[in-house]
N, C-alpha and C positions, 0 to 999 in steps of 0.2 A: 504494500500500500504506500502511496506517495506521502511524503512528509506533509504536504499541504492538506491532504485529506485527514491525516492523523491529527494535525493541529485544529482543523475545523471541528472534528468530532469531540476533541478534548475541550474546546471552548464551549460547545453546546452542553456537554455534560457538566462542566464547571458552572456555567450560567444557571442551569436549572437547579443544580445543587445549592448554589448561592441563593436562589429564589426561595427554595424550600426552607433553608436556614433562616432567611429573613422573615418569612411568614411565621415560623415557629416563635421567633424572638418577639415580633410585634404582637402576636397573639398573647404571649405571656405578659407583655408590658402594658397593653392597652385594653384588653377585653374586660377586665374587672372594672377599670375606671369608666369605660363606656357604659357598662351595665348600671353602675351607681348614678351616673349623670342622667341616664334615661329615666330611672326611677324618680330622681329628684325633680326633673322637669315635668313628669306626669303628675307628681304631687302638687307642684306649684300651679299647674294648669287647673287641677280640680279645685284648689283653694280660690283661684281667681274666678272661676265660673260660679262657685258657691257664694262668694262674697258679693259679687256684682250681679248675680242672677243672669248670666250670659249663656245663651244657647251654644250648641256646638257649631252651628253655621256662623253665628256672629264671631265666635272666637277664631274660626278659620279666616274670616275676613280681616280681623285684626292682625293675625299672623302675616297675611299677605301684604297688608299695608306697611307693617314694620319692616319686612324683608325688602320690599320694593323701594322704600324711602331711604334705606341705608346708604346707597351710593350717592344720593343727592346731598348728603352732609359734607361731601368734599367740595361742593360747588358745581358748576356746570361741566359735566363730564365731556360734552361734545363740542365745546368751544375749542379754540386753537390749542390752548395749553393742555387741556384734557385729551383732545384728539391726538396730539403729538405723543402724549404718554401712552395712549392706547396703541398707536402705530408702532411705538418702540417695543411694547410687549408682544406684538404680532411678529415683527421682523426678527426679534431675538428668540422667539419661541418660548418666552417665559409664560405668557398666558395666565395672568392672575385670575381672570374671570370677574374682576371688580366691576367692569362695565362691558356690556355686550350690545351689539347692534340689534335693534328691534324691527327695523324696516327691511323689506325684501332687497331694496337697493343697497343698504348697508351690509347685509349678509353676503350678497353677491360680490360686492366690491372687496369685502374682506377676503374671500376665497381667491379672487384674482390677484389682489395685492400680496397675499401670502405666497402664491405660486412664484412670483418674481422676487419678492422681498427676502424670503428665507434663504434661497441660494445666494443672493447678493450679499446678505449679511454674513453667511458662513464664509464666503470667499474673502470678504473684507476683514473679518476678525482673524481668519487664518493668516492673511497677509500681514496684519498688524502684529500677530504673534511671532511671525518670522523676523520682522524688523526688531521686535523687542529682544528676541534671542540674539540677533546679530549685534545689537547695541550692548547687550550684556557680555557677549564674548569680547568685544573691544575693551570694555571697562575691566574685565577680568585680566585680559592680556596686559593692560597698562599697569594694573595693580601688581601683577606678578613681576613685570619688568622693573617697577620701582623698588621691589623687595629683592631684586637680583635672584630670582628663582631660576633653576636650571630649565624647567619646563614652563614656557610662557604661554603655550596654547591653552585655550579654554576647553576642558573636557565636558562630556555630557553630564557628569556628576556635578561639576561646577555650575553649569547652567541650571540644572534641576534645583540646586541649593538656592541660587539667586531667584528663580521664578517662585519657588516655594516661599521664600522670605517676602517677596513682593505681594504674593497672594495673601499671606498672613497679615501684613501691614494694611492692605486694602480692606480686608474684612474687619480688622480691629478698629481702624479709623472710621469706617462707615458705621459700624455698630455704635461707636461713641456718639456720632452725630444723630443717628436715628433714635437712640435712647433719649437724647435731649429733646428733640423736636416732637417725637411721637409719644413720649411718656412710657415707653416700654422698659422692662428690665434689660440689663446689659446682655444677659444670656439670650433672651428672646430676640434682641437686636442682632446678635451674632447668628442666631438661627435664621432670621429673615435674610441677612446678607448672604449666607451660604445657599439657602434655597433659591435666592434670586440669581446669583452668579453661576450656579450650576444649571440654570434654566428649568428647574423643576417647577417652580411657581405654583404652589398649592393654592394660594389665594386666601389662606386663613389669616395672614398678616400682610397688609398692603400699606405702603406709605402714601401720604398725600390724600388720605380719605377722611379727614375730619377738620373742623373749624374753617371750612371754605379755603383750604390751603391752595387749591388750584387758582383761586381768584385773588387771594390776599397775600400770598407768600411766593412771589416769583423767584426770589433767591433760593428758597428751599426747593422749589420745583427744578430749577437749573441744577442744583447740587444733586438731586436724586437722579436726574437723567445722565449727568456726567459720571456719577458713581456707577450706574449700570453699564454704560458704554466702556469706560476705562476698566472696570472690573472684568467684563467679558473679554476684553483684549488680553488681560493678564491670564485669564483661564485658558484662552486660545493658545497662548504661549506654552502653557503647561501641557495642553493636549498635543501641540506640535512636537514636544519632546517625548512624551510618554506614549500616548495612544497611537499616533501615526507611525511610530516605530514598529509596533506590532501589526498594524494594518498592512504595511508594505512588505511584511515578511514573505507572504505568498508570492508576490511578484519577484522578489529577490531569489527565492528558491527556484522558480520557473526559469529565470535567466541563468542561474547556476547550472541547472540540469541541461539547458541548451548548450552552454559553454562546454560542459563535460562531454556531451555527445559529439560536438565538433572536434574536441581534442581526441576522442576515441577514433574518429574517422581519419584525422590527420596522422595519428600514430599507428595506423594499420600496417601489418606486415603481410605481403602478398606472396603466396606460393602458387603452385600450378592450379589455377582455377579457384583457389581458396584464399580467404582473407581471415587472419587471426587478429581480432581487434584487441585494443588495450585492456578491455574489461573481461577478456577471456572467451568471448563468443567467437564461433567460426562461421564465416559467411562463405558458402560453397557455391562454385560455379560449374561450368561444364568444360569438357575437353575440347580442344580445337578453337577456343576463343581467346582473344588477347586480353591482357590486364587492362583495367580502366585507368591506370595512372598515365598522366600526360607525359611525364618524364621518361626518357629511354633508360632501360636497365642494362647494365654491363654484365656480360656472362660471368665475370669473376664474382660479382655480387650475388648472382643467382646460385653459383656453386657454393658460396658460403652459407646460403640458406638451406639448400637441399642438394643431395649428391646425385640426383637424377637429371634427366633431360626434361626441361619444362617446355612443352610445345606451346604454352600460352604466349611465349615471346614472339612467335612468328605468325600468329593468326591475324585475322582481319576483322572479325566481328567483336561485339562487346559482350561482357559478362552480365548476367542477372544473378545476383547473390541472394541466398536465403539463409536464415539463421539455422545452424545445425546444433552443435552441442559444445560443451566446454572441453578444452584440450585435456583436462584431467581424465576424460573417459575414452581416449582414443588409443590407449596403449594396446588393447586387445586386438585392434585392427591391423597393427603393424606386424609383419612377419618376424619371427625370432631367428636371427642370424647367428651362426656359430662364432664363438669368440676364439680368435686365433691371431697370432702376430703375423704381419706381412712385411716383407722387405720393402724399404723405401723405393719408390718409383723414380728412376732417373730420367734424364732427358731423352736417352736412347731406348728406354723400356716402356714407351707409351702404349705399345700393343699388349703388354703383359698385364692382364687384369686378374685379380684374385678369383679363385673358383667360386667362392661364396657369393661374390658380387655378380658373377655372370648368370646366376640362377634367376635374378630379377633384373634383367637389363632395362626394362621400361617401368620399373617400379615408381609409383608416385609417392611423394613425401606427404601428401594430404590424404584426407579421408576419401 
């Protein structure tokens, strides 16, 4: 099985195993709390209905009014500032869900806008991530040169450390700002920054959604948008170093296999109609056909390869080779010659051939 297929199957198994582990952990952490909150809400609902003598239909109307009026506390969601915030969440695939289009035209334009905007955003953030990594490598090289280090080039580990530090500082600084403006705890602010910059975007915590912030706090709106764009650029730099390295492994393996195949063809040794490749396979041809090498072969070279006469050197047609078997399995096909010492053949004894060799005057060295 190819290495690419093994890696793909391994990733599938690891991903589903990771999903099962995550489901088990979330079940253990959240299920009991969810049950208690549901019971508490049902108890409060019964108290409100009993205290104010409200029917079930009227209570559902009140629930709908409360839920639908929540987004309007941030101000006008579809004026330019709110619309720009919404467009940013679409292009970056964050998708808080704090405001959604209600008209057919708005929904249709959202789909068309996302088809073009999402690839455009991915390419832009990927390009920014590459530039950030290049700038980081230049800074690392300068720092190493100032400290007179032997190795001044920036390694992948150095870049990962720099990008991780930038990501941590971005999340920490953003959490401090959102904790001040939104009134959240610092931990909740860190949670919001992480969910935002990883484009998960649950929507349980969304900035700019109270005190008419979209209309009355333009500086805060600008800060929130810059934080999202800059933070996503830093995350893209991390993805460029970590994730894309594994994504391109299949392509690198395919190129490596092609290069090895080309080297095997170039390193082939040709006998009479046969080719023994570098990986041990035998490509077999037919008698009376010439070798496919373009270069002319010297008889001395052929004598060093096999001790027989190779008629493939004088033919005029081309070989068609087929894969036979490994050279380790061809010994039983070669005749067993008697072992004996022969006197050296001099220049005037060219007609004197050993008797054992005369038995097989046209013996082929191949299969």
